[in-house]
N, CA and C of each residue as an Amber inpcrd file, in Angstrom:
protein
   588
  98.5880000 112.0410000 108.3810000  97.6790000 113.0790000 108.8100000
  97.7790000 114.2570000 107.8600000  96.7130000 115.0100000 107.7980000
  96.6900000 116.1610000 106.9100000  96.5560000 117.4300000 107.7370000
  97.1560000 118.4960000 107.2350000  97.1040000 119.7790000 107.9220000
  96.0540000 120.6660000 107.2650000  95.2430000 121.3080000 108.0940000
  94.2370000 122.2470000 107.6150000  94.5240000 123.6180000 108.1990000
  94.4520000 124.6860000 107.3740000  94.7940000 126.0120000 107.8890000
  93.7950000 126.4930000 108.9300000  94.2980000 126.9620000 110.0710000
  93.4710000 127.6580000 111.0490000  93.3580000 129.0970000 110.5870000
  92.3190000 129.7720000 111.0080000  92.1540000 131.1920000 110.6880000
  92.8610000 132.0070000 111.7650000  94.1640000 132.0070000 111.7140000
  94.9880000 132.7090000 112.6910000  95.8670000 133.7140000 111.9710000
  96.2710000 134.7690000 112.6660000  97.2020000 135.7090000 112.0290000
  98.5540000 135.0350000 111.8040000  99.3130000 135.5730000 110.8710000
 100.6640000 135.0500000 110.6560000 101.4530000 135.1510000 111.9530000
 102.3610000 134.1880000 112.1370000 103.1840000 134.1490000 113.3420000
 104.6420000 134.0100000 112.9610000 105.5010000 134.4680000 113.8360000
 106.9210000 134.1800000 113.6880000 107.1300000 132.7530000 114.1760000
 108.2520000 132.1280000 113.8450000 108.5040000 130.7840000 114.3640000
 108.4460000 130.7300000 115.8940000 109.0230000 131.7120000 116.5620000
 109.0200000 131.7210000 118.0270000 107.6010000 131.8610000 118.5810000
 106.8000000 132.7300000 117.9680000 105.4060000 132.8790000 118.4060000
 104.6550000 131.5640000 118.2400000 104.8660000 130.9060000 117.1050000
 104.2180000 129.6110000 116.8730000 104.6220000 128.6010000 117.9350000
 105.9110000 128.4670000 118.2080000 106.3870000 127.4700000 119.1680000
 105.8070000 127.7250000 120.5540000 105.7580000 128.9650000 120.9720000
 105.1830000 129.3020000 122.2820000 103.6750000 129.0680000 122.2950000
 102.9960000 129.4800000 121.2250000 101.5480000 129.3230000 121.1290000
 101.1520000 127.8500000 121.1020000 101.8600000 127.0420000 120.3230000
 101.4600000 125.6470000 120.1640000 101.5710000 124.8590000 121.4600000
 102.5030000 125.2130000 122.3190000 102.6320000 124.5100000 123.6030000
 101.3500000 124.5830000 124.4260000 100.5350000 125.5940000 124.1860000
  99.3030000 125.7970000 124.9510000  98.0730000 125.1790000 124.2740000
  98.2550000 124.5680000 123.1180000  97.1200000 124.0770000 122.3380000
  96.8150000 122.6090000 122.6370000  95.5260000 122.2340000 122.5680000
  95.1570000 120.8370000 122.8270000  95.3990000 119.9110000 121.6320000
  95.6100000 120.4770000 120.4440000  95.8970000 119.6620000 119.2640000
  97.1900000 120.1450000 118.6160000  97.7350000 119.3010000 117.7390000
  98.9890000 119.6360000 117.0540000  98.7200000 120.5520000 115.8650000
  99.7270000 121.3770000 115.5760000  99.6660000 122.2850000 114.4330000
 101.0150000 122.2860000 113.7310000 100.9960000 122.2420000 112.4170000
 102.2270000 122.4270000 111.6530000 102.3820000 123.9090000 111.3420000
 103.6090000 124.2930000 111.0210000 103.9190000 125.6990000 110.7570000
 104.7480000 125.7800000 109.4870000 104.2550000 126.5650000 108.5200000
 104.9550000 126.7340000 107.2490000 104.8380000 128.1970000 106.8170000
 105.9770000 128.8490000 106.6700000 106.0310000 130.2220000 106.1420000
 105.0990000 131.1950000 106.8590000 105.0600000 131.1110000 108.1850000
 104.2560000 132.0440000 108.9630000 102.8320000 131.6090000 109.2120000
 102.3940000 130.5360000 108.5580000 101.0160000 130.0800000 108.7010000
 100.9510000 128.8070000 109.5300000  99.8650000 128.6870000 110.2880000
  99.6450000 127.5650000 111.1910000  98.5480000 126.6810000 110.6080000
  98.7720000 125.3650000 110.6480000  97.8330000 124.3950000 110.0920000
  97.4950000 123.3530000 111.1490000  96.2090000 123.2250000 111.4730000
  95.7680000 122.2180000 112.4360000  95.9200000 120.8310000 111.8240000
  96.3310000 119.8770000 112.6300000  96.5020000 118.5050000 112.1660000
  95.2270000 117.7060000 112.4260000  94.6550000 117.1570000 111.3730000
  93.4640000 116.3200000 111.4950000  93.8820000 114.8840000 111.7840000
  93.0270000 114.1540000 112.4470000  93.3130000 112.7550000 112.7320000
  93.2840000 111.9090000 111.4730000  94.0040000 110.8070000 111.5020000
  94.0480000 109.8970000 110.3620000  93.0050000 108.8020000 110.4910000
  92.9380000 107.9380000 109.5000000  92.0210000 106.8040000 109.5190000
  92.6180000 105.6700000 110.3490000  91.7990000 104.6840000 110.6450000
  92.2840000 103.5130000 111.3870000  93.3690000 102.7830000 110.5890000
  93.1820000 102.5040000 109.2800000  94.2750000 101.8630000 108.5280000
  95.5680000 102.6790000 108.5660000  95.4630000 103.9850000 108.4530000
  96.6260000 104.8800000 108.5270000  97.3660000 104.6580000 109.8450000
  96.6140000 104.6420000 110.9360000  97.2150000 104.4690000 112.2530000
  97.8320000 103.0880000 112.4140000  97.1390000 102.0590000 111.9590000
  97.6610000 100.6880000 112.0850000  98.9990000 100.5590000 111.3580000
  99.0740000 101.0800000 110.1420000 100.3170000 100.9970000 109.3640000
 101.4460000 101.7160000 110.0840000 101.1820000 102.9190000 110.5820000
 102.2150000 103.6840000 111.2900000 102.6790000 102.9550000 112.5500000
 101.7420000 102.3790000 113.2990000 102.1030000 101.6390000 114.5190000
 102.8890000 100.3810000 114.1680000 102.4590000  99.6540000 113.1330000
 103.1870000  98.4450000 112.7260000 104.6430000  98.7630000 112.3990000
 104.8710000  99.8180000 111.6230000 106.2410000 100.1700000 111.2580000
 107.0130000 100.6900000 112.4640000 106.3880000 101.5240000 113.2780000
 107.0580000 102.0440000 114.4740000 107.5230000 100.9010000 115.3670000
 106.6470000  99.9390000 115.6210000 107.0130000  98.8000000 116.4770000
 108.1460000  97.9760000 115.8700000 108.0700000  97.7140000 114.5740000
 109.1200000  96.9230000 113.9190000 110.4630000  97.6440000 113.9690000
 110.4520000  98.9510000 113.7120000 111.7030000  99.7230000 113.7710000
 112.2390000  99.7950000 115.1940000 111.3500000  99.9780000 116.1620000
 111.7710000 100.0440000 117.5700000 112.4630000  98.7390000 117.9730000
 111.8760000  97.6100000 117.6160000 112.4940000  96.3110000 117.9310000
 113.8340000  96.1490000 117.2260000 113.8950000  96.5490000 115.9670000
 115.1220000  96.4060000 115.1780000 116.2560000  97.2800000 115.7160000
 115.9250000  98.4700000 116.1650000 116.9580000  99.4380000 116.5700000
 117.2400000  99.4440000 118.0700000 116.6230000  98.5500000 118.8020000
 116.8280000  98.4950000 120.2540000 118.3150000  98.3530000 120.5770000
 118.7950000  99.2220000 121.4560000 120.1870000  99.1720000 121.8840000
 121.1810000  99.7670000 120.9040000 120.6970000 100.3640000 119.8130000
 121.6060000 100.9080000 118.7980000 121.7340000 102.4280000 118.8640000
 121.1650000 103.0430000 119.8990000 121.3300000 104.4790000 120.0840000
 120.4680000 105.3500000 119.2010000 119.3930000 104.7870000 118.6700000
 118.5030000 105.5540000 117.7980000 117.1600000 105.7740000 118.4830000
 116.4850000 106.8420000 118.1090000 115.1340000 107.1200000 118.5750000
 114.1640000 106.8570000 117.4360000 113.1200000 106.0820000 117.7150000
 112.0370000 105.8570000 116.7630000 110.8470000 106.6500000 117.2860000
 110.3770000 107.5940000 116.4870000 109.3540000 108.5300000 116.9440000
 108.1000000 108.4470000 116.0870000 106.9540000 108.6740000 116.7370000
 105.6690000 108.6190000 116.0370000 105.1680000 110.0270000 115.7330000
 103.9410000 110.1050000 115.2630000 103.3620000 111.3620000 114.7860000
 103.1800000 112.4170000 115.8680000 103.4140000 112.0880000 117.1120000
 103.3320000 113.0940000 118.1720000 104.6260000 113.8750000 118.3230000
 105.6770000 113.4730000 117.6410000 106.9800000 114.1430000 117.7530000
 107.1310000 115.1840000 116.6480000 107.4860000 116.3870000 117.0580000
 107.6470000 117.5000000 116.1180000 109.0270000 117.4580000 115.4770000
 109.0630000 117.7960000 114.2000000 110.3030000 117.9080000 113.4320000
 110.4790000 119.3560000 113.0130000 111.6190000 119.9350000 113.3520000
 111.9530000 121.2800000 112.8990000 112.9470000 121.1920000 111.7540000
 112.5740000 121.7100000 110.6030000 113.4800000 121.6820000 109.4520000
 114.6700000 122.5940000 109.7190000 114.4060000 123.7300000 110.3590000
 115.4450000 124.6460000 110.8270000 114.8670000 125.3720000 112.0320000
 115.6380000 126.2470000 112.6390000 115.1160000 127.0080000 113.7750000
 113.9640000 127.9160000 113.3600000 113.9160000 128.2780000 112.0930000
 112.8620000 129.1470000 111.5710000 111.6980000 128.3670000 110.9550000
 111.7580000 127.0370000 111.0240000 110.7120000 126.2210000 110.4420000
 111.0920000 125.8170000 109.0270000 110.1720000 125.1980000 108.3490000
 108.8620000 124.7800000 108.8120000 108.9550000 123.7130000 109.9010000
 107.8100000 123.4970000 110.5550000 107.7000000 122.4850000 111.6000000
 106.5980000 121.5130000 111.2010000 106.9270000 120.2260000 111.1860000
 105.9890000 119.1820000 110.7650000 105.9200000 118.0730000 111.8100000
 104.9290000 117.1960000 111.6320000 104.7520000 116.0080000 112.4580000
 104.7000000 114.7850000 111.5440000 105.8470000 114.2200000 111.1620000
 105.8220000 113.0190000 110.3110000 105.1500000 111.8540000 111.0400000
 104.6160000 110.9090000 110.2760000 103.9770000 109.7440000 110.8870000
 104.9740000 108.8910000 111.6580000 106.1670000 108.7120000 111.0960000
 107.2430000 107.9540000 111.7510000 108.5560000 108.6110000 111.3590000
 109.4880000 108.6850000 112.2910000 110.8400000 109.1180000 111.9320000
 111.8350000 108.4530000 112.8610000 113.0600000 108.3400000 112.3500000
 114.1640000 107.7640000 113.1170000 115.3120000 108.7530000 113.0950000
 115.8550000 109.0090000 114.2740000 117.0690000 109.8070000 114.3800000
 118.0840000 109.0370000 115.2120000 119.2940000 108.9820000 114.7090000
 120.4090000 108.3600000 115.4240000 121.4700000 109.4150000 115.7310000
 121.1210000 110.6690000 115.5180000 122.0470000 111.7850000 115.6750000
 122.1370000 112.2000000 117.1420000 123.3520000 112.3460000 117.6350000
 123.5670000 112.7200000 119.0330000 122.9130000 114.0490000 119.3820000
 122.7830000 114.9540000 118.4220000 122.1680000 116.2580000 118.6930000
 120.6880000 116.1380000 119.0430000 120.0510000 115.0220000 118.6840000
 118.6390000 114.8100000 119.0180000 118.4430000 113.9960000 120.2960000
 119.5000000 113.4470000 120.8620000 119.3750000 112.5330000 122.0040000
 118.6620000 113.1520000 123.2010000 118.9240000 114.4100000 123.4730000
 118.3460000 115.0680000 124.6420000 117.1700000 115.9760000 124.2700000
 116.6630000 115.8270000 123.0720000 115.5600000 116.6830000 122.6110000
 114.3270000 116.4850000 123.4890000 113.6620000 117.5790000 123.7840000
 112.4360000 117.5390000 124.5720000 111.2280000 117.9240000 123.7170000
 111.3600000 118.9820000 122.9300000 110.2070000 119.5100000 122.1950000
 110.2050000 119.1850000 120.7110000 111.3730000 118.9360000 120.1270000
 111.4150000 118.5950000 118.7040000 112.7740000 118.0160000 118.3450000
 112.7980000 117.2720000 117.2580000 114.0640000 116.7860000 116.7070000
 114.3530000 117.5520000 115.4230000 115.6310000 117.5070000 115.0260000
 116.0550000 118.2620000 113.8390000 116.8870000 117.4310000 112.8610000
 117.3300000 116.2320000 113.2720000 118.3300000 115.5240000 112.4750000
 117.9560000 114.0630000 112.1740000 116.7690000 113.7950000 111.6560000
 116.4060000 112.4070000 111.3560000 117.1430000 111.8730000 110.1300000
 117.3300000 110.5600000 110.1000000 117.8850000 109.9090000 108.9100000
 116.7720000 109.2890000 108.0640000 115.6240000 109.0050000 108.6990000
 114.4890000 108.3670000 108.0300000 113.2070000 109.0990000 108.4170000
 112.3990000 109.4340000 107.4200000 111.0690000 110.0080000 107.6430000
 110.0710000 109.1880000 106.8370000 108.9370000 108.8640000 107.4710000
 107.8890000 108.0760000 106.8250000 106.5630000 108.8190000 106.9330000
 105.8430000 108.8770000 105.8330000 104.4790000 109.3980000 105.8160000
 103.5650000 108.3070000 105.2720000 102.4390000 108.0800000 105.9550000
 101.4140000 107.1650000 105.4680000 100.4280000 108.0060000 104.6650000
 100.2260000 107.6240000 103.4200000  99.4050000 108.4110000 102.4950000
  97.9300000 108.0670000 102.5920000  97.1330000 109.0580000 102.3200000
  95.7060000 108.8700000 102.0940000  95.3460000 109.8060000 100.9430000
  94.1840000 109.6380000 100.3390000  93.8390000 110.5120000  99.2170000
  93.9290000 112.0040000  99.5610000  93.6000000 112.3720000 100.8000000
  93.6150000 113.7890000 101.1690000  95.0100000 114.3240000 101.4680000
  95.9860000 113.4500000 101.7380000  97.3340000 113.9240000 102.0930000
  98.3750000 113.6730000 101.0210000  98.0640000 112.8460000 100.0540000
  99.0820000 112.3730000  99.1160000  99.8200000 113.5010000  98.3990000
  99.1000000 114.4430000  97.8460000  99.7480000 115.5420000  97.1240000
 100.6430000 116.3720000  98.0250000 100.1810000 116.6700000  99.2180000
 100.9440000 117.4600000 100.1870000 102.2130000 116.7230000 100.6210000
 102.0700000 115.4160000 100.9220000 103.2270000 114.6310000 101.3690000
 104.2630000 114.4580000 100.2640000 103.8090000 114.2810000  99.0380000
 104.7340000 114.1170000  97.9070000 105.3910000 115.4390000  97.5130000
 104.6640000 116.5160000  97.6670000 105.1270000 117.8090000  97.1850000
 105.8130000 118.6510000  98.2420000 105.0220000 119.4770000  98.9200000
 105.5820000 120.4380000  99.8680000 106.4130000 119.7820000 100.9600000
 105.8760000 118.7220000 101.5610000 106.6300000 118.1020000 102.6580000
 107.9640000 117.5530000 102.1720000 107.9630000 116.8590000 101.0540000
 109.2230000 116.3010000 100.5610000 110.2060000 117.4200000 100.2310000
 109.7070000 118.5150000  99.6930000 110.5730000 119.6710000  99.4280000
 111.1970000 120.1770000 100.7240000 110.4020000 120.2690000 101.7680000
 110.9240000 120.7060000 103.0700000 111.9050000 119.6820000 103.6370000
 111.5220000 118.4130000 103.6210000 112.3600000 117.3650000 104.2100000
 113.7200000 117.2670000 103.5320000 113.7780000 117.4970000 102.2450000
 115.0610000 117.3930000 101.5300000 116.0780000 118.4210000 102.0110000
 115.6490000 119.4330000 102.7320000 116.5760000 120.4280000 103.2810000
 117.3090000 119.9140000 104.5200000 116.9070000 118.7710000 105.0570000
 117.5330000 118.2110000 106.2570000 118.8060000 117.4830000 105.8420000
 119.9450000 117.9500000 106.3270000 121.2380000 117.4050000 105.8820000
 121.4400000 115.9460000 106.2760000 120.7930000 115.4900000 107.3380000
 120.9780000 114.1150000 107.8150000 120.0110000 113.1230000 107.1790000
 119.0100000 113.6080000 106.4490000 117.9930000 112.7190000 105.8900000
 118.5730000 111.8610000 104.7730000 118.4010000 110.5620000 104.9030000
 118.8900000 109.6050000 103.9020000 117.7580000 108.9130000 103.1530000
 116.5660000 108.8650000 103.7790000 115.4650000 108.1120000 103.1820000
 114.1220000 108.7560000 103.5500000 113.2480000 108.8510000 102.5520000
 111.8880000 109.3410000 102.7440000 110.9610000 108.2850000 102.1780000
 110.0470000 107.7860000 103.0110000 109.2050000 106.6560000 102.6360000
 107.7380000 107.0750000 102.6460000 107.0330000 106.7240000 101.5810000
 105.6030000 106.9740000 101.4570000 104.8930000 105.6270000 101.3910000
 103.9830000 105.3970000 102.3320000 103.2470000 104.1380000 102.3960000
 101.7790000 104.4300000 102.1210000 101.2160000 103.7490000 101.1500000
  99.8000000 103.9210000 100.8370000  98.9510000 103.2570000 101.9130000
  97.8530000 103.9070000 102.2910000  96.9410000 103.3290000 103.2780000
  95.8150000 102.5380000 102.6250000  95.6990000 102.6110000 101.2910000
  94.5810000 101.9250000 100.6500000  94.9810000 100.8790000  99.6130000
  96.2760000 100.6010000  99.4960000  96.7500000  99.5220000  98.6170000
  98.1670000  99.1480000  99.0480000  98.6210000  97.9600000  98.6860000
  99.9800000  97.5250000  99.0320000 100.9770000  98.2690000  98.1560000
 101.5110000  99.3500000  98.6780000 102.4500000 100.1690000  97.9180000
 103.3270000 100.9660000  98.8730000 104.6400000 100.7940000  98.7160000
 105.6190000 101.5170000  99.5280000 106.6450000 102.1230000  98.5800000
 106.8330000 103.4290000  98.6700000 107.8180000 104.1340000  97.8520000
 108.9390000 104.6230000  98.7540000 110.1680000 104.2420000  98.4270000
 111.3370000 104.6610000  99.2030000 112.2000000 105.5750000  98.3430000
 112.3070000 106.8100000  98.7720000 113.2130000 107.7640000  98.1330000
 114.5020000 107.7560000  98.9390000 115.6180000 107.4270000  98.2670000
 116.9110000 107.3290000  98.9450000 117.8940000 108.3050000  98.3290000
 118.6680000 108.9330000  99.1930000 119.7110000 109.8400000  98.7410000
 120.9200000 109.0080000  98.3450000 121.3400000 109.1060000  97.0780000
 122.4780000 108.2980000  96.6260000 123.8040000 109.0170000  96.8840000
 124.9030000 108.3660000  96.5180000 126.2450000 108.9130000  96.7540000
 126.5140000 110.1900000  95.9710000 125.7190000 110.4380000  94.9350000
 125.8850000 111.6460000  94.1170000 124.9860000 112.7890000  94.5900000
 124.2750000 112.5720000  95.7100000 123.3970000 113.6030000  96.2450000
 122.0650000 113.7150000  95.5340000 121.6830000 112.6700000  94.8000000
 120.4110000 112.6490000  94.0690000 119.4550000 111.6740000  94.7490000
 118.1700000 112.0030000  94.7000000 117.1510000 111.1300000  95.2820000
 116.7100000 110.1000000  94.2530000 116.7660000 108.8210000  94.6360000
 116.3460000 107.7150000  93.7710000 115.1350000 107.0320000  94.3880000
 114.2200000 106.5920000  93.5450000 112.9980000 105.9410000  93.9980000
 113.0820000 104.4350000  93.8140000 112.7320000 103.6990000  94.8700000
 112.4750000 102.2660000  94.7830000 111.0240000 102.0750000  95.1940000
 110.2440000 101.4740000  94.3020000 108.8080000 101.3030000  94.5480000
 108.5250000  99.8250000  94.7950000 107.9830000  99.5270000  95.9560000
 107.6070000  98.1630000  96.3160000 106.0860000  98.0550000  96.2090000
 105.6040000  97.1530000  95.3460000 104.1690000  96.9650000  95.2050000
 103.9080000  95.6030000  94.5890000 102.7110000  95.1040000  94.8060000
 102.2980000  93.8220000  94.2450000 101.5870000  94.1000000  92.9210000
 102.1160000  93.5410000  91.8450000 101.4850000  93.6910000  90.5310000
 100.4480000  92.5890000  90.3400000  99.5280000  92.8280000  89.4240000
  98.5190000  91.8070000  89.1300000  99.1590000  90.5170000  88.6450000
 100.3120000  90.6220000  87.9890000 100.9840000  89.4400000  87.4520000
 101.8410000  88.7220000  88.5000000 101.9430000  89.2860000  89.7110000
 102.7420000  88.6520000  90.7570000 102.0560000  87.3580000  91.1860000
 102.7930000  86.2440000  91.2040000 102.1840000  84.9700000  91.6080000
 101.6200000  85.0410000  93.0260000 100.4680000  84.4140000  93.2230000
  99.8440000  84.3830000  94.5490000 100.8120000  83.7750000  95.5560000
 100.8380000  84.3180000  96.7500000 101.7060000  83.8030000  97.8010000
 103.1100000  84.3790000  97.7890000 103.4380000  85.1910000  96.7810000
 104.7600000  85.8140000  96.7220000 104.8580000  86.8730000  97.8120000
 105.9260000  86.8210000  98.5970000 106.1250000  87.8010000  99.6650000
 107.1310000  88.8400000  99.2120000 106.7340000  90.0800000  99.2430000
 107.5810000  91.1890000  98.8380000 108.2920000  91.7460000 100.0600000
 109.5930000  91.9080000  99.9630000 110.4050000  92.4190000 101.0680000
 110.7860000  93.8680000 100.7870000 110.5700000  94.7400000 101.7810000
 111.0100000  96.1240000 101.6290000 112.3140000  96.3170000 102.3960000
 113.1250000  97.2440000 101.9250000 114.4280000  97.5190000 102.5450000
 114.5280000  99.0150000 102.8390000 114.8730000  99.3290000 104.0880000
 115.1370000 100.7030000 104.4920000 116.6180000 100.7750000 104.8290000
 117.3910000 101.2210000 103.8580000 118.8500000 101.1690000 103.9940000
 119.3810000 102.1450000 105.0280000 118.6660000 103.2340000 105.2840000
 119.1450000 104.2350000 106.2440000 119.2590000 103.6760000 107.6530000
 118.4810000 102.6390000 107.9520000 118.5170000 102.0230000 109.2840000
 118.7930000 100.5220000 109.1990000 119.2630000 100.0600000 108.0310000
 119.6120000  98.6540000 107.8200000 118.4680000  97.7250000 108.2440000
 117.2790000  97.9960000 107.7180000 116.0730000  97.2780000 108.1230000
 115.3800000  96.6980000 106.9020000 114.9170000  95.4600000 107.0390000
 114.1120000  94.8110000 106.0020000 112.9430000  94.1070000 106.6640000
 111.8280000  94.0570000 105.9470000 110.6750000  93.3060000 106.4480000
 109.7480000  93.0000000 105.2800000 108.9000000  91.9890000 105.4390000
 107.8930000  91.7370000 104.4070000 106.9010000  92.8990000 104.3740000
 106.4430000  93.2590000 103.1920000 105.4650000  94.3420000 103.0830000
 104.2060000  94.0030000 103.8740000 103.9060000  92.7180000 103.9930000
 102.7090000  92.2940000 104.7300000 102.7690000  92.7010000 106.2010000
 103.9690000  92.8290000 106.7620000 104.1040000  93.2560000 108.1580000
 103.5400000  94.6640000 108.3450000 103.7810000  95.5400000 107.3870000
 103.2810000  96.9110000 107.4870000 101.7580000  96.9520000 107.4420000
 101.1670000  96.0370000 106.6770000  99.7200000  96.0360000 106.4660000
  98.9930000  95.0200000 107.3490000  99.6850000  94.4360000 108.3130000
  99.0510000  93.4740000 109.2140000  97.8570000  94.1280000 109.9090000
  96.7130000  93.4790000 109.8840000  95.4490000  93.9350000 110.4850000
  94.7640000  95.0610000 109.7110000  95.2720000  95.4010000 108.5280000
  94.6370000  96.4270000 107.6960000  93.7520000  95.7340000 106.6650000
  92.5170000  96.1690000 106.5670000  91.6030000  95.6420000 105.5590000
  91.6950000  96.5460000 104.3380000  92.1570000  95.9680000 103.2180000
  92.2980000  96.7500000 101.9730000  91.1520000  96.4540000 101.0230000
């Protein structure tokens, strides 16, 4: 999903949190400004649901929460506040969360042409401030492409890009790995029912 600025006065984080509870739609908050969240495309939604369901099944009984785009993420008490497409938290501090989580290990954004720059840039900059985050995943909604940014032992982010090349033999199944939650699946599972 993409955020569009509302024509609202600047708000403090507390004003935003109180104000947003009364709103019929979701809004992100960055540096005092509020951004309305626009709906995504059908392929965007299908991909997010496919991954959410697969992660939920994989993590059942393991004490983790798998959350969709309706769950708010607070980078800190002062913000920014975002709504990732999918996130997983196994942190005890998030277990009793009602309004937002703060300690995810995995965050996933499904890309579209209108969100790609924002998700790669500002959001990733914000997400990297989360001490518990181990993996940030970007999934394209218009081609078979999954990018996994993983925090290595040296504290550096490394990219693993999963995609089908033109030279890939027909029928080859590409497997993606999300090490933060010990999860693997064929890339085709993410794109099941998506027309590319």
